[in-house]
C-alpha positions in Angstrom: -24.6 5.2 -8.0 -21.1 3.6 -7.5 -19.1 3.6 -10.7 -15.5 3.1 -9.4 -13.7 1.0 -6.8 -10.2 2.0 -5.7 -7.8 0.0 -3.6 -4.7 0.7 -1.5 -1.9 -1.7 -2.2 0.3 -2.9 0.7 -1.9 -4.5 3.4 -5.0 -4.3 1.3 -4.2 -6.3 -1.9 -0.7 -7.3 -0.9 -0.4 -9.6 2.1 1.1 -7.9 5.1 2.4 -11.2 6.4 4.3 -11.8 3.2 5.5 -8.1 3.2 7.2 -8.9 6.6 8.9 -12.0 5.0 10.0 -9.8 2.1 11.5 -7.2 4.4 13.3 -9.9 6.4 14.9 -11.2 3.2 15.9 -7.6 2.2 17.8 -7.3 5.5 19.4 -10.7 5.1 20.6 -10.0 1.6 21.8 -6.5 2.4 23.9 -7.8 5.4 25.2 -10.7 3.2 26.2 -8.3 0.5 28.4 -6.3 2.9 29.6 -9.4 4.8 28.1 -8.2 8.1 27.8 -11.8 9.3 27.9 -10.9 13.0 24.8 -8.7 12.8 21.5 -10.3 13.7 19.2 -9.8 10.7 16.0 -10.3 12.8 17.1 -7.6 15.2 17.9 -5.2 12.3 14.5 -6.1 10.7 12.6 -5.2 13.8 14.4 -1.8 14.0 13.9 -1.3 10.3 10.1 -1.8 10.7 9.8 0.5 13.7 11.8 3.3 12.0 10.1 3.1 8.6 6.7 3.1 10.4 7.6 6.3 12.3 9.0 7.8 9.1 5.8 7.2 7.1 3.7 8.5 10.0 5.8 11.7 9.9 5.2 12.1 6.2 1.4 11.4 6.3 -0.4 14.2 4.4 2.9 15.9 3.6 4.5 16.7 0.2 6.0 13.6 -1.5 9.6 12.6 -0.9 10.7 9.4 -2.7 10.2 6.3 -0.7 13.5 5.0 -2.0 15.2 8.0 -0.2 13.2 7.6 3.0 14.1 3.9 3.2 17.7 4.5 2.4 17.9 7.1 5.2 16.4 4.6 7.7 19.0 1.9 6.6 21.9 4.4 6.8 20.8 5.1 10.4 20.7 1.4 11.2 24.0 0.7 9.4 25.7 3.4 11.5 24.3 2.0 14.8 25.3 -1.6 14.0 28.6 -0.6 12.4 28.2 -1.9 8.9 28.3 -0.2 5.5 25.0 0.2 3.6 25.2 -1.9 0.4 25.1 0.3 -2.7 22.8 -2.4 -4.1 20.2 -1.7 -1.3 17.4 -0.5 -3.6 18.2 -3.2 -6.3 17.9 -5.8 -3.5 14.7 -4.2 -2.2 13.0 -4.4 -5.6 14.2 -8.0 -6.3 13.0 -9.3 -2.9 9.6 -7.6 -3.3 9.2 -9.3 -6.7 10.3 -12.6 -5.4 8.4 -12.8 -2.1 5.4 -10.5 -2.5 2.1 -12.3 -2.4 -1.5 -11.1 -2.8 -4.3 -11.9 -0.4 -6.0 -15.1 -1.6 -9.2 -13.4 -2.7 -7.6 -10.3 -4.3 -7.5 -11.4 -7.9 -11.0 -12.9 -7.8 -12.4 -9.6 -6.4 -10.6 -7.4 -8.9 -11.8 -9.6 -11.8 -15.4 -9.7 -10.5 -15.5 -5.9 -10.3 -14.2 -5.5 -13.8 -16.6 -8.1 -15.1 -19.5 -6.1 -13.7 -18.2 -3.0 -15.5 -16.8 -1.0 -12.6 -13.7 1.2 -13.0 -11.0 -0.5 -10.9 -8.1 1.6 -9.7 -5.2 1.9 -7.2 -4.5 4.9 -4.9 -1.4 4.3 -2.9 1.7 5.8 -1.3 4.4 4.6 -3.5 7.2 5.5 -6.0 5.6 4.9 -9.4 8.4 2.8 -10.9 8.4 0.5 -7.8 4.6 0.0 -7.9 4.5 -0.8 -11.6 7.4 -3.3 -11.3 5.6 -5.0 -8.3 2.2 -5.2 -10.2 3.9 -6.7 -13.2 5.7 -9.3 -11.1 2.4 -10.2 -9.4 0.7 -10.4 -12.9 -2.1 -8.0 -12.0 -1.0 -4.7 -13.8 -3.6 -5.2 -16.5 -6.4 -5.5 -14.0 -6.3 -1.8 -13.2 -7.9 0.9 -15.3 -5.9 3.6 -13.4 -3.0 3.8 -11.0 -2.4 6.9 -8.9 0.7 7.2 -6.6 1.8 9.7 -4.1 4.8 10.4 -6.5 2.4 11.4 -9.2 0.1 13.5 -6.9 3.0 15.1 -5.1 1.5 14.3 -1.6 1.2 11.4 0.7 -2.2 10.2 1.9 -4.4 11.4 3.6 -3.9 14.6 1.6 -6.9 15.1 -0.7 -4.8 15.7 -3.8 -4.0 12.0 -4.4 -7.7 11.1 -4.1 -8.8 14.0 -6.3 -6.3 13.0 -9.0 -7.6 9.4 -9.0 -11.2 10.6 -9.3 -10.3 12.9 -12.2 -8.5 10.1 -14.1 -11.6 7.8 -13.7 -14.0 10.7 -14.6 -16.2 10.1 -11.5 -17.3 12.2 -8.5 -16.3 11.3 -5.0 -19.8 10.0 -4.1 -19.6 7.6 -7.1 -16.5 5.9 -5.8 -15.4 3.5 -3.0 -12.0 3.4 -1.5 -10.7 0.2 0.2 -7.7 0.5 2.5 -6.2 -1.0 5.7 -5.2 2.3 7.5 -8.2 4.1 9.1 -6.4 7.4 9.6 -4.8 7.6 6.1 -7.3 5.6 3.9 -10.7 6.2 5.5 -10.0 9.8 6.5 -8.5 10.7 3.1 -11.3 9.1 1.2 -14.1 10.8 3.2 -12.5 14.2 2.6 -13.5 13.9 -1.0 -16.8 12.2 -0.4 -15.7 8.7 -1.4 -17.3 5.8 0.5 -14.6 4.5 2.9 -14.1 0.8 3.4 -11.6 -0.6 6.0 -10.0 -4.0 5.5 -9.3 -5.3 9.0 -8.5 -9.0 8.5 -7.8 -9.7 12.2 -10.1 -7.2 13.8 -7.3 -5.5 15.6 -8.2 -1.9 14.6 -11.5 -1.6 16.4 -10.6 1.6 18.2 -10.5 3.3 14.8 -13.4 1.7 13.1 -15.4 4.9 13.7 -13.3 6.6 11.0 -14.7 4.3 8.3 -18.1 3.8 6.9 -17.7 0.0 6.3 -15.4 -2.6 7.9 -14.6 -5.9 6.2 -12.4 -8.9 6.8 -12.4 -10.3 3.3 -12.0 -8.3 0.0 -15.0 -10.2 -1.6 -17.3 -8.3 0.8 -16.6 -5.2 -1.4 -18.8 -6.7 -4.1 -21.7 -7.0 -1.6 -21.2 -3.4 -0.5 -21.2 -2.0 -4.0 -24.3 -3.9 -5.0 -26.1 -2.8 -1.8 -25.2 0.8 -2.4 -26.4 0.5 -6.0 -29.7 -1.0 -4.8 -29.1 -4.4 -6.5 
């Protein structure tokens, strides 16, 4: 019997396309703040995306290190290469741009509200600094839609380490087999969830992760499909 549904955040509830726009604006504002007019922001953005992606892969399943520090290290490396000073306001700009440009997938709120209306525990399990996530959820107006929020900062480990999933299950007072986890990363989200017996659901909106679908029990392209999966698993 499924009693709880947990979601990842970026790329699952939060639109990846708008996350790219957010990051582009972070770079533009950071360069503007230090008057680095000759540096191409799009070139820096591409490098920022590549380096942060590598950094997060390196930390998968490892003990938590603040994302703020990881991202500042990446930007320091880029600033050195392009010969500009990193703005002391980097993280302040980072938060402000996320709050300004962050956008949920169109069906996210509808799905969360429908699950809550049906009496399911609705939670978040995500790799994030806790203060950043809370500020983002408040800015998006969805903080109150979650019964529990579990971050890698709180758990002390990054996904797919089982600790973050176990902590979320404990907070919700449910067993792994009584919960579903929805994420967009097969190797971190599906693998991590299955380690603790949660039902793994992959959100693959564009169908470009087919080579890794085998890691997940269900694959969807729209969050509303979660409602169908839950009801089918509960024999409704």
